[in-house]
N, C-alpha and C positions, 0 to 999 in steps of 0.2 A: 468783516465780521463771519460773511456771507463768506469771504475764499477758505477761510480755515473753514468756518463749518465743512465745507461743499470734499474739500480735503480731510475734513474726517469720513466723510461715508464712503467715499473712492479711496484709502484704508481700513474702514472696518468693511468693506465688504469682497479686498484683496482678499484679508486673510482669513476669513469668514467659511472663500471660497479656493482658496488655496487647493485645496487636496485634491478638487473635482475639472483642474483646472490638463489639458491635454500633456503627454510627459512627452510625443516629437515622436517620430517615425512613425511605428508602428509596426513594426514590419515582425512581429517577435514576441504576442501579445501569452501572457504566464496563465496558463489555468490555473483555478482557486486549487490549492490541494486538496480531498477530501474531505472537508470538513477542516478538523485539525489536523491532518494529512498523518494519522494515527497507527490506519487499518483498523487492524485488531493490538487494541494492547493490552501486555500486561501491568493491569495496573495495582496490581500486591503476585509477592510471590512468599510466602514466609513460616518457618515452625517457628511453635509458639514455643520454645525449648533449646535451643541447640549446642547444649551438653544435654547428656541422658547418663538415665543408670542402666542395669543390665534388667534389663527385662522391663523397662519402664516407656514405655504411648506415650505421643506428644503428636499433637494434629496440622496437620499442614494445609496453608489456604494456596490457592491462588482467585484472585480476581481475575477476569476480561472484559475489554470493553469496546463494543468492533464503531469504529468511526467510519466504517464505507455504507456508503451512500445505495449501495446493492447488497443482498440478499445473502451471503457465501456460507460455508459447509462444511462442521466444523464435526472433524473425525474422531474416534473411542480419544478423551483428553486423558491422559496416565504420565506415571513417574519412571525412573524407572538409574539405574545406573547406586539402586541404594546400596549395594557391596553386604552387607550382614546383616544389616535392616529385613522386613519385611513390614510390606504396607496392605492396609486391606481398605473395602472402601463397605458403600451400603452397596444392597441388591440390585435396588434399583439403578446402582452408577455413581460416579461421588459429584456430578452439576447438576446443576441446576441454576436456569430449566435448563432441561436438555437439546435445545436450537436453542441460538440469536438472535434478533432479529436487524433488520437494517436501521441506522442508524436517519436522521430526519431533524428538519430542525431544532437547534438547539435540545437534543435528544440521543443519546450510545447507549443502543442497552449494558446490558453489563450481565457475565454469565462468574454463578461462583462455582468453585469446587474443593472440597477436600474431603481431605485422608488422616486414615490414623494409622502412625508407622513407630512400628516396637525396636527396639533394639535387643539384641538378642540376650542368652541369660548368664553370669563367668560363666557356668560351666560348663557353655557352650565353647569359649572363646577363652577360656585361662585367664591366671591374675594378673593384675598390668594396672596400672597407676594415671595411665590414659590412652586409649583406646585409638582405632584408624578415625580415622573425621575420611567422613563422607559426602560425598558431594550430590546430591540426586536434583535431579533432572525431571525437568518434563514432558512433554511428550506434544506438541499443537497445532497438528496439524487440520488441513485446511482448509477448500476450494475457496477462490479470491477471485475475482475480475478488476483491475480497471482498464477501463477508458478517460474519450476528453468528452463533456457533458457541453463544452462552449466549441462551435462548428468551429475547422479551419474553411476558411471561406476562398476560393477559387472563381477564378472570373477565363471564363474559355469568348474569343469575337472568334470574327471574321481575321482571318490571316490578315486580312489588307488592311485591317484596326489596329493592331497591334503597331505598336511605335517600339516599342523598351521593354521588357521584364523588370520585374525583379521580386524579391525575397522573398518570402509569410517562411513563414514558421511563428509555431507551437509547440511549451511544455509543459504537461502536468506529472503528476506523483500522486502518487499516494500510501505514502512512509515504505512502500515494499518494495518498489516499482519508479523509479523517472523512468519517459517515454521525450524521446523529441521527433516529431514528423514537419516535416522543411518540403513545401516545390517551389515555382514561379510562378507569376502570377500576373499578361494572364498569359492562359495556352492556346492557343490557334486551335479552332472546332478542328475537327477530321488530325492533327495532327497530336503521336505521343513523347507527355513528358514524366517526369521521376516523381515521385514521393520518395523522399531518404525520409527510415527509421533510424528508432537510435532508441531499445531497451537497455535498460538497465541495472542489476538488480539492488535495492537499499535495503538502510535497516538494518537488526540486531538477528531477520530469520534466514534462512537458507529456500532457495527453488528447488521442486523438488521435482522431477523431470522433465519434461515437453512446455510450454506453448504455445499456444493454440490464438492465432489471429483469423480478426470480424473487420471488413469493410463495406460503408455504407455513403453511397448510393452506390449496388449492382454495377448499373448504368455511369459510373466514370473513371471506375476500377478493374482495371484489366484479369481474365481467370490464370493468368498467371503470375497471381502474388501470391505469396508462399502463404500455408493455412497453418503449420504448423516449424515449431523447427523449434533449437535447445542450445540455452547460455552456456559459451564459450569466453575463455579471457579473459578471468574474475569476472564472471555472471554478466555482464555484457554482448549484443546483440548488434549489429548491421546491418542490413540487408534493405533494395531500393522496390519500389512497388508501380508499378507502369496506372498513367489514368492519361484517360482522353475524354472525348465525347464528336459526336458528329451534330450538324445544325446547322446552321445559318445565321440563326439573329446569337446576340449576343446572349451569358446567361453565365448570374453565380447559380455554383454549390457547394454544400457545405457537410465537407467531408468529415465523419467519423472515428477511427479506429479502436476496435477491442482486443485487448487478451486477458485472457483466461487459464491460470495456471495453479500447482496448485504451493502451494507454501506452508516451512513448517519451521516453527519459533518453539526454543529450546533453553530455557531461562534456567539455573540455579538454582542450590543453595546451599548449606552444610549443617551439619552436624557430628558430634563428635563422639563418644563414648566414653562413661568416665568408670575412674571402681569404684563404689561409695562404699568400702574399706578401707 
């Protein structure tokens, strides 16, 4: 009886604690994506009626939810590709609130936009039973940012204490951009080694212009590190950056990498104009 009880206790401990067991290796930690990993998410883009008669007015609704842990600056949100349709919004702008805050634990701020879209009169487009199908597109430009919130830890040692080295890597994403950074550790004090970076666009949006890069700490990263670049080859970018540290005693440094960029999302919906005669 006592033996069975001990076995039961061991089983309970194993089952309840298995999710905390080390996975082994540990050379490539994965940075949790920024909250949901969705960046600025388009949770709704719809029209109240996808079929309209000449002269009819309908509403177009857009809802944005910000999962970024950094504040982002949203530009003017507008509709385009309206074809024969005409849009209007309140004089104060179509979106409320006019700014969107940063996400916090358990909270993702929301921005709602509304436009009124009117079909042309039948006399303006001639008689028909079914007119053109217009694909309405929303233009959502914003300044975004991604960085690793957990550091990539690199150990620096005197050369005499470095017997062997291993690769150290970290991957992180915000639903708009994926980043991987990799180097070796330990690094001999006074010697220069490289951190390899891989940056690629993900999600449905597009990068507008160049990436701007920041590296921390400045005492480790070389002044030769690129400060900006633009994506190439299917929105991907690979480059390296020298790191080194002077000294005589073993020390660990926490490396951080930040990218700032402009991102544009363009969700679409359709409206078909039909004759009411």
